[in-house]
C-alpha positions as CSV (number, residue, x, y, z in Angstrom):
1,M,9.1,32.9,11.3
2,T,11.3,30.4,13.5
3,A,12.9,27.0,11.9
4,K,10.4,25.4,14.2
5,T,7.6,27.3,12.8
6,D,9.1,26.8,9.3
7,S,9.3,22.9,9.9
8,G,5.9,22.5,11.2
9,Q,4.1,24.1,7.9
10,R,6.4,22.3,5.7
11,I,5.2,19.2,7.5
12,E,1.6,20.1,7.5
13,K,2.0,21.1,3.5
14,A,3.3,17.3,3.2
15,L,0.5,15.9,5.2
16,E,-1.9,17.8,2.9
17,L,-0.3,16.1,-0.2
18,I,-0.7,12.9,1.2
19,L,-4.2,13.2,2.9
20,A,-4.9,14.4,-1.1
21,A,-3.7,11.7,-2.5
22,H,-5.3,9.1,0.1
23,S,-8.6,10.6,-0.7
24,L,-8.1,10.3,-4.6
25,S,-6.9,6.7,-4.3
26,R,-10.4,6.0,-2.4
27,S,-11.9,7.5,-5.2
28,A,-10.3,5.5,-7.8
29,F,-10.8,2.4,-5.9
30,A,-14.7,3.3,-5.3
31,R,-14.9,3.7,-9.1
32,K,-14.0,-0.2,-10.1
33,E,-16.0,-2.9,-8.4
34,D,-14.2,-5.7,-6.7
35,R,-15.2,-8.2,-4.3
36,L,-12.2,-8.3,-2.5
37,P,-12.1,-5.3,0.1
38,R,-9.2,-2.6,0.0
39,A,-8.0,-4.0,3.2
40,H,-6.9,-7.3,1.5
41,F,-5.1,-5.7,-1.3
42,E,-3.1,-3.9,1.6
43,V,-2.0,-7.1,3.0
44,L,-1.2,-8.3,-0.6
45,A,0.8,-5.5,-0.9
46,V,2.8,-5.7,2.1
47,L,3.6,-9.3,1.6
48,R,4.8,-8.7,-2.1
49,D,6.8,-5.7,-0.9
50,A,8.0,-7.4,2.6
51,G,7.9,-11.1,1.7
52,P,6.7,-13.9,3.7
53,S,5.5,-12.5,7.3
54,R,4.5,-14.0,10.5
55,V,0.8,-12.9,11.3
56,G,1.7,-10.6,14.0
57,V,4.4,-8.7,11.9
58,L,1.7,-8.6,9.2
59,A,-0.9,-7.2,11.7
60,H,1.9,-4.4,12.9
61,M,2.7,-3.5,9.2
62,C,-0.9,-3.1,8.3
63,R,-2.0,-1.6,11.5
64,L,-4.3,-4.3,12.5
65,S,-4.7,-6.1,15.7
66,Q,-3.6,-9.9,15.9
67,P,-6.7,-11.3,15.5
68,G,-7.9,-8.6,12.8
69,A,-5.1,-9.5,10.6
70,T,-6.3,-13.4,11.0
71,R,-9.7,-12.4,9.9
72,V,-8.5,-10.3,6.8
73,I,-6.1,-13.2,6.0
74,H,-9.0,-15.6,5.8
75,R,-10.5,-14.3,2.4
76,P,-7.2,-14.2,0.2
77,E,-6.4,-17.4,1.6
78,S,-9.5,-19.0,0.7
79,D,-9.2,-17.5,-2.7
80,G,-5.7,-18.7,-3.5
81,L,-4.2,-15.4,-2.9
82,V,-2.1,-16.1,0.0
83,I,-0.7,-19.3,1.5
84,R,0.0,-20.3,4.8
85,C,3.1,-22.0,5.4
86,A,5.4,-23.9,8.6
87,H,7.9,-21.0,9.7
88,P,11.3,-22.5,8.4
89,H,12.9,-22.1,12.0
90,D,9.8,-23.1,14.3
91,S,7.0,-25.6,13.5
92,R,5.0,-23.8,16.0
93,V,4.6,-20.3,14.0
94,S,3.2,-20.0,10.5
95,T,4.2,-17.6,8.0
96,I,2.1,-16.1,5.3
97,S,3.3,-15.5,1.6
98,I,1.5,-14.2,-1.6
99,T,0.9,-16.3,-4.2
100,E,1.6,-15.9,-7.8
101,H,-2.2,-15.8,-8.3
102,G,-2.4,-13.0,-5.5
103,V,0.9,-10.7,-7.6
104,E,-1.6,-11.1,-10.5
105,R,-4.4,-9.9,-8.8
106,L,-2.6,-7.2,-7.0
107,D,-1.3,-6.2,-10.6
108,A,-4.6,-6.2,-11.9
109,R,-5.9,-4.2,-9.5
110,R,-3.3,-1.8,-9.7
111,R,-4.1,-1.6,-13.7
112,D,-7.6,-0.7,-12.5
113,L,-6.6,2.2,-10.1
114,R,-4.2,3.5,-12.9
115,D,-7.2,3.4,-15.4
116,S,-9.5,4.9,-12.8
117,L,-7.4,7.8,-12.3
118,G,-6.8,8.8,-16.1
119,P,-10.0,10.8,-16.2
120,M,-9.3,12.3,-12.7
121,L,-5.6,13.1,-13.5
122,G,-6.0,14.0,-17.2
123,P,-6.5,17.7,-17.4
124,L,-3.2,18.2,-15.4
125,T,-0.9,20.4,-17.2
126,D,2.6,19.3,-18.0
127,E,4.0,21.8,-15.6
128,E,1.6,19.9,-12.7
129,W,2.5,16.6,-14.0
130,T,6.3,17.6,-13.6
131,H,5.2,18.5,-10.0
132,L,3.4,15.3,-9.3
133,A,6.6,13.1,-10.6
134,A,8.7,15.2,-8.5
135,A,6.4,14.8,-5.5
136,A,5.9,11.1,-5.9
137,R,9.7,10.7,-6.2
138,I,10.4,12.5,-3.0
139,L,7.7,10.8,-1.1
140,T,9.2,7.4,-2.1
141,R,12.5,8.4,-1.3
142,A,11.0,9.6,2.4
143,K,9.6,6.3,2.6
144,S,12.9,4.2,1.7
145,A,14.9,6.1,4.1
146,E,12.4,5.1,6.9
147,E,12.4,1.8,6.0
148,G,15.9,1.6,5.1
149,G,15.6,0.3,1.3
150,P,13.9,0.9,-1.7
151,D,10.1,0.3,-2.2
152,D,7.7,0.1,-5.0
153,P,4.5,1.9,-3.7
154,F,1.4,0.6,-4.0
155,V,-1.7,3.0,-3.6
């Protein structure tokens, strides 16, 4: 086996882990009713982690078009979860910030997600929990290295 093949297989295993985690997350989100769509929670998480952002930057971070980001921001803004303010250095531009209510809502959703995951992950063995914790640390470290700083992952 060549180094390139070995590297490709490793990346494939990492992708398998990430896709499985994403699927598990989707299932857990589906178990709890919330009128705010998952995309809105992603915007809240990005704003919490990255701080105030212009709509274009937020769109890029959430992989949305700028008009799509504007539409996604509308509902959390009307619910008081985010606030639009004038940019401190350019009055023609506005920035979006998460409000305290938005942080509380995001934290509550995270608790709901944790509660939903309990029955799904409860049957894991101690050894599996150890492996899962190690995988989480590794992926968080990889993401932090890519972004250049520490990160508190939101699922």
